[in-house]
Structure formats: C-alpha cells, structure tokens
N, C-alpha and C positions, 0 to 999 in steps of 0.2 A: 474462578477458582472453586474447586469442588469442596463443599463443606462436609467435614467428617463428623459424624455423630459418635463421639467417643464412648457413649454408653450403649450403643447398639451392640447386641450380643456378638455379631460377627467381628466388630472392632475390638471388643474386650477379649474375645477368643484369640485373635491374632496377637494382641499384646501379651497376654498370658503365655501363649505358646512360645514366643520369643524369650520370655523370662526363663522358662524351663529349659529351652535349648541352650541358653546362655549358662545355665548351671553346669552343663556338660562341656560346652565350648564357649569361653568368654567372648569370642569374636561376635557372637550373636547380640551382645549388648549394643553394638552399632546399629543393628536393624531395629532394636527396641527403641533406641533414642530417635531414630529417623522417623518412626511412626509418631512419637510424641511431638516432634518438630512439625510434622504435617498437620497434626491436630491443632497445635498452637503456633502458627507461623510467627516467626520473629523472636520467639522465646529462646533465651540462652538455656540449653538443656545440658546438664552435667551429671555424671555419675563418677564420683571421685572416691578412691580409697586413700585416706591420709594416714601415712605411716610415720609415727613420731613427729606429727605436726606438719608433714609435707605430702603432697600427692605422690602416691606410689606408682611406679611404672606399670605394674600389673593390672591396675584398675583406674585408668584415666581415659574416660569416654566422654565426648562432648559434641554439641551442635551449636552453631552460631557463636562460637568463641574463637576469635582470631588467634593465629599462632603466636604473634608477638604478645598479645594480651595474656595468653596462657604462660608463655615463657617468663614474662615479668612477674606473674603471679607465683610461679614455682620458685623463681630465683630470689624473690624478696617479699612481695606483698602478702603472701600467705602468713608471714611472720607477724604482721600487724593488723590482720583481719579480725574485726570484732566478732564476726560470725564463727570463726574457729574457736575463739576464747569462750564466748557465751554458749556455743553449741555443745561443749563438753557436758553441760548439765541437762541437755535435752533428753527426754526419755526415748528409748528405742521403739520404733514402730508407730509413733504418733505424729502424723503429718501436721504441719504448722505453717503459718505465714511468717516470713522473716521478722516483720515488725513486732511480733509477739515476744521476741526475746532480744532484738536489737532495734529500738525504735528510731525514727528518722532523725530526731534531734541528736541522739547519741552517735549515730552513724556520721552525721555531718560534722561532728566535732573531732573526727579521727583523721590521721595522716592517710589511712587507707582510702578514705572517700576523696580527700582533696588532691592527693597525688596519683591515685590509681583509678578509682571508679568514675569521678567527674571528668578528668581530661580525656579519658578513653571512651567516654559516653557509654558506659556499661549500665544496663538496667539493674536496679536493685530492689524492685518489688518482687520478692521471691516467695516461692512456696516449695517446701521440701520435706524430707523425712530421713531420719537416721536409720539405716537398715541394719547395721551391726556395729558393735563397739567392743573392743577388748583393750588391755593396757597398752597395746602396741599400735593398734589400727582402729580407724573408724571409717565407715563407708556411708555416703549420703547421696540421695537422688534429689535434684532441685531443678526448678524452672524459674527463670528470672525475666521480668519484663520492664520496659521503659515507663510504662504508665500503670497507674493504679486503677485497673479495670475491675470493679467489684464482681461483675458476673463472670468474667473470664477466670478470675482468681478463685472464685467459689467453685467453678467447674474443675479447675486444676486440683484443688484441695480434695474434692470429692473423688476424682479419678485416682489420685495417689492413694487415698484411703482404701479404695477398692483393690489397688494393686499391691499394697504393702504386705499383706499376708503371703502373697505369692513371692514377693521379693525376698522376704525373710527365709521362706522355705528353700528358695533357690540357692541362696548363699549357704545355708546349712548343708544342702545336698552337695554343693560344689566342694565344701570342705570335706565331706565324707568321701566323695568320689576321689578327690585329690589324695587323701590319706590312703585309700585302698589302692590307688594306682601307684603311689610311692612304695607301699608294701610289696605290691606285685612286681614292680620294676626292680626293687632291691632283691627280691627272691630270684627273679629271672637273671639279674646280673650275677648273683652268687652261683646259680646253676651253670651259667655260661662259662664260668671259670673251671668247672669240673671237666676233667679229661674224659671221664666215662659218659656215654649217653644216658641222660636222666629224663624221666617223664613223671608228671603227676597226673593220675587218672581218677575218675570218679568210679562209683561201684559198678557201673556197666562197662568199664574199660574204655570210657570215652575220654579224650584228651582234655586236660585243664591247662597245662603249661608244659613246655619242654625246653631243653637247652639247645644251643647251636649244634653241639656234637650229635644230639639225637636227630635234629633236623637233617643233618647231612646223611646220617645213616638211613633214615626212612626215605629220603629222596632217591636212594638207589633201588628201593623196592626189592631188595635181595632177601626175601624171606620174611620181611616184616614191613608193614606200611599202614597208613591211615586211610579209612574211607572218607568220602566227602563230608560225612557228619562227625568226623573225628574219632571213629571207632578203630581201635587197634586190631589188626588182623595178621595172622601168620599164613604162609603159603600152604601149610598143612591145616585143614579145617579141624582135625582132631586136636591139634596143638592150640588152635584158637580157642576151642572149647575149654581145654585145660587152663589156659591163660585167664579166661573170663571167670571160671570157677575160683581160681586163686585170688583174683582181684576182689571178687565178692566176699571171699572169706576174710581177707585182710581189711576190707571196708567195714565188715561187721565187727572185727576186733577194734577198729578205730572208734566205733560207736560205743562199744562195751570193752573197755581196756582190760577187764578181768577175764574176758573170754580168751581161750588159747587157740592159736592158729596151728594147723598142721605145718610140717616143714615144707614150705612152699618155695624156697629159694633154689636156684640152679635149674629152673625149667629150661629145657633145650629146645631151640627153634631151628629147624633145618633151613638151608639156603640153597636155591636152585643153581647158584653159580658153582656149587661144589666146595665152597669155603666151609670151614669148620662151623658147626651149629652155634648160633648165638645163645648165650646163657643169661637168664634173667633172675634177678633178685627182687622180690616184692616185699614191701614193708608198710605197715599202717602209719598214718601221720597224726596220731592223737595229740602230739605236742604242738602241732599247728592248729588243728581243728578246735582245740580247747581254748584258743585265744580269741575272744570275740572281737577284739580290735582289728584283726586281720580280715574279718569277713569271709573266712574260709569254711566251707561246709564240713560236716562231720563224717563224710563218707569218702575221704580222699586217701589215696595210697601212693607211695613212692615206688617207682619201677626203675631199677638200674640195670643197664644192659652191658654184658661183658662179651667182647669180641676176642676169642682166643687167637685170631690172626692179627690182631692189632692191640697188643697188650699195653695197657696204661698202668704203670706201677704206682700203686698208692703207698707212700712210705709209712712205716710203722715205728720209726724211731721214737717219736714222742710218746706213743702208746707204751712201747717197751720201757721207757724211762719212767713214765707215770705210774705204771702198774707192776714194775719190777719183774718183767719177763726175762727169762734166761735167753742166751743166744739161740739155742735150739727151738725154744718156744716162739721167739721172734720170727725165725725162719718159717715155721709152720703158719703163724698168724699171717705173714705177708702172702704166703701161697694161697690161703683161704680167702682173704679179703680181695685178692685179685682174680677171683672167679675159678679157682681150681678146686675140683671135687677132692674130698679128703683122701680117697684111694689113690688118685693121681699125685697128690701132694706127698703121700707116704712113699710112693715109688721114686719120686724125684729126690726126696731127702734120704732115700736108702734106709728106711725104717719099716717095720711091720705096721700093718693097718691097725692092729690092736694097740701098738705103742702110740700111733698117731691119735687114736681115740682117747687114750689115757692122757696124753699130752694136751689135747684139745680141752678135755674137762678141766685140767689144771689152769689153762688159759682162761676159760670161761669163769672159773671161780675167782681168779685174780682180778678180771676186768668187770665182774658182775654182769656178764652177758650170758643169759640162759640158753640162747640159741645161736647158731652160726650167723643167722641174719642180723641179730643184735650186734655181733662182733663186727660185721661188715658196716652196719650203720654207724657204729662208734668210729670206725676208721674213716668213714666218709665225712665225719665232722671236720676232718683235716684232709680233703681230697687232693689227688694229684692235680696240679695246676698246669693249664695249657701254656 
C-alpha cells in the first residue's frame, strides 16, 4: 500500500484544490473525502450539513459508512447522539477530538452507543471541526476510527487544522455564488417572460445576459448577431458604431445618474432579408447596478429590440389607470411604447405631429417620465407576457 504524506505540498495542494472546486460544484466533495480516505485508510469520513438536527440532503458526503448505518442514523439515531447535543457549543473553525466534549464514559452510558455504535461496530475515536453554523444549519467534517491511535489522530488534527480556513472560505464562497446564481436565474426567468427581445450589455456592447426571444432573433443573423466574444454587431458597420456609442453613453449615465443621455432610443438597424429595420431602445441600469447584493457591475445597460414585422403589444391599461391618462393619451402611449416613432404614431392616430408632441408632454408630466425611453421602461415593468 502506498503511503501518502498528507503534509507534502503536492498532497495539500490537491486537497485544497478540491475544496475550492467544491465551492462551485458540491460534487467535488466526494473527491475531497476520497483523498482523506486514502490518507487514513479505514477511517469513517463524513461531511454532513445538519438542518434542524438532521442531515440535509444537499450536504451528505461520506466514506466507509454503510448505507444501512447511514439510514439508521438519519431515521432515528441522530436524535439521541450526544455529539449533536454537545456539538452545539463547539466553536466554529476549531478542530478537536471527540472525547474533548463527549468523553468515553458519557458516550457508553447512552442509548446511542449501546443500540447504534456498539452493535454496528462503528468507530468512535473521532476528530473533526464545525465548518459553519447558523440557527437552521450546522456543517461539520469528521474522521472516526476504531482505535485510539495517538499518532494517527494527532496527524488528523493537524491536517484538519491546516484545511479548516480553506473549508470556511469555500462554504462562504459557495453561499455567495449560490446567491448570485439565484439572482441571475431570477432575472433571466423574468426576462424570458418578456415578449420583446431583451439584452443586458456592458459598456463595450458585449453581452451579459439575454432572454430567449433575443436568442431566437440573433440566431437568424438577420441584421443583428453576436461575435464569438459576445460583441453585438449590425450588418451595417456604421450602425454598429452608432450602437456602440449609444451603449457607452448609457453606461456612463449608469455610473453617474445625474448625467443626461442624448435621446438614444429608436436606433434603426437594417436587415438583409428586406424585412423592416429593427428598432432599438437603450436604457441605463442604475437601479440594478446600485444594489451590491446582486453583484452587478455599474456599467450595464438594457437594450430592448422592437421588430415592426412582429409586433408584441405591451398593454398600458395599468399605466393609464395608475396615472389618470385619458383615452387619447393612452392610445398615444401604447403606440410609443410598442416601438412606433412619434411621427408615425401621429399619422396612425390621425392627429398633427405638434398635437402629438403636446400630448406626449402631458403624458410625461403625469407619469413623471422625462424622456420617451423612461416611458418605455415604465411600461416594460409590466411587459407583454409570452
């Protein structure tokens, strides 16, 4: 049998590497425990997250622990384990031997020992550490042996002590990543319900996230597509340049909310197929970038694409009721937020352009939207649902 020097730099690097891999993908905890088992053959190695006093499904990794023994522990014997009861007072991040808080005489006086540990021949000379604890959950790493081998157990204590800072950081990192993924997934899910193609871009017009409708549109490569590095491109390079300038302007406004953008909505992008040009609305995202819990950078912009040949009506009934719009104001608002330029909306509604401008100012005053792009963004807070 090959003897593994657990304190050799290569061994430690491998262990630590799996710890941080597990922070991103918990499946790597299996690999981490496998190495510990190879270092200490025969040890029962466990990494359990106890939720409300019972092992949680999301954090139950083990080696040399029989399936029947684990089931019995989960079904009943966790409830009378002196280690669980006494372990609640153990400090986080301080490795210890089991007998330091549950001595052998106390253990042997318990039902847990007589009905579970002894008949199943489970080793109880344990060494472990509490990695995290909150009112709902506690997670601990432990190694348990059948014999009290002082040298082996001293080695286990020293190794766990070296690994503990990395374990704690990995669990913190996992919580952070999980929270960010949840935020990102929630945002993506919300975007996917929008009927309009929607993209979030950084200041260089590089994709951050987009919804399914945008994916479908870009896959056609009819006038608008993404390069391999996620850069948004138009079939007309001059339009690409206009788009990039607009995105940079809005990104600057996102960083400095007091700065004023030019009117950058309704950029037209030609299509080789001969279909009507796509129209683009760009808006800064200071309301997202300003929330540090989301982990979103401060140079993000929202880009909404309107396809005149595939009109997705965004209803404005709620806005009309909320802000007291008249029927004529509601009709003009609906035309504008669905991508129609003001001049075309005036023709469609049979009114003069000057009348449309006056009516638009009244709408903006009522809704507290200083620009058409703000009115569109307000409407998209209740977008058309696919």
